[in-house]
N, C-alpha and C positions, 0 to 999 in steps of 0.2 A: 224510573222513579216517579212516585206519585207527587203531584203538586201540593205543597203545603198551603193550607188555607189561612194560616195565621203567621205573622212575622216570627222569626227566630227568637226575638227578645220579648215576645208577648208571654206574660205569665197566665197560663191557662187556669181558669177558675176550677177549684177542686170540688166546690159544693154550692148549693143554694138551699137555704132552710127557711121554712115558713112555720106557722103554728100548726100546720096539718101534715106536712111532709118534708122530706129531705132528699135532694138530688145529690148524688155522689158518684164518683167514678165506678163504672161497672167492671167487675173483675170475675175471674173464674171462681172465686170463693162464693159468689152469689148464685151458683148453679141451682141449688135446691129451691130457693125462694123464687128465683127467676123462672125456672121451669114450671113451678106451681102456678105462678101468675100467668104465664103464657098458655099452658094447656088447660088451666082452669077457666080461661077466658077465650077458648078457641072459637066458640060461636060468635061472641062479641067482636073478636078481631076479624073474623071472616065477614061480618056485616059492616064494620067500620073501615076496613081495608086501609090501615095507616100507611102502607107502603105503595099504594096505588090501586086503581080499579081492577087491574088484571091479576093482582097478586093473590096467591092462595095460602100464604103463610098464616098459621103454623101447621097446616094440614100435614100429618105424617111425621112431624118433628119428634125425633127421639131425644132422650136425655143426652146421649153421646153427641148427637148433632148440635144440640144446644150448647154443650160444653165447648165444642169446636168454635161455634159462633162467638161465645163469650171470650175465648182466647184470642180470636181474630180482633174483636172490638178492643180488647185490652192492649194488644200489640199496636193496632192503629193509633190508639191514644198515645202510647209511648213514642211512636214515630211522628206524632203531631199531624197525621193525615186526616183523621176524623175523630170524633169525640162521643163516646157513648156513656150515658149516665143512667144509673138505676134510680127509680123513685121509690123511696122506702117510707114507711110510717116512722114516726119519731123514735120509737123504741127498737126499730130495726127488726121487728118480728115478722113483717109482711112486705113483700115487694108489691107496690101499687102500680107499676108501669115502668116505662123507659122513655128517655129523650136522647135523640141522636142529632149531632151537628156534623153534617157532611159537606164536602165541596159540592158546589152546584154544577150540574152538567149544562145548565143554561147560562150563557155569558152575561145575561142581564142581572144575575144575582151573585153575591159574594159567597153565600152559603145556603144550604138547604137544611131546614130543621123539621124533624119528624118526631111525633110523640104519641104515646098510647097509654091508656090506663086499663087496669084489669076490669073485667065485666062487672064484678061486684062493687066496683068503685066508680061507675059511670058518672055519678054526680060530681066527681072531682075533675073531670076533663076540662071544663071551661076555666076553672081556677088555675089548674096546672098550665094550660095554654097561656093565659094572661100573665102569670108569674114568669114563665119562661120567656115570653116576648119581652117583658120589661128587663129581665136579667140579661138577655142577649143584647138588647139595646144599650144597657148601661155598662156591661162588663166585657163585651167582646168587640173586636176591632172591625166590625162589618158595617157597610153603608146600606146594603140592600139585601135583605134576607127573605127567602121564600119559605112559606109554610104551606106546602102543597096539600090540597084537600081541605084547606081551611080558608086562607085568604088568597091563595094562588091556585089556579086550575091545574090539575095533573097533566092535562094535554100539553102544557108548555114544556114538559120534561120528556115527552115521548120522542 
């Protein structure tokens, strides 16, 4: 059984909304917009490597594989093992990226947070990062959160 990263009585935040975007739970219903954001940003994602320096995601990702990933993220959220959020524009017409809250493999950290934005919205990256950092600090029960590739070096997680 996977270790829960939040207490059983913790009320998991369902969303974060700003004047530019909305974070909400990622589900299989997001397949079309999510797949468009991922594959429309393949070059950008391969350059920024949000999941670490050796990662080649999303190279070769099919829509079916993406659906499987979304279902896995949705189930992990239900089980309270990890938490995936889609980043949508306010009218929900476009997926702008994703935010993931994972258990940390490094004992120095309570959680690991990874986020990415679609290539056409690169200018949103810093704002998303700052808003997510503030949200995690204010709404989540963590004392020490890692943001690898940003304020924490990926080598700490190898």
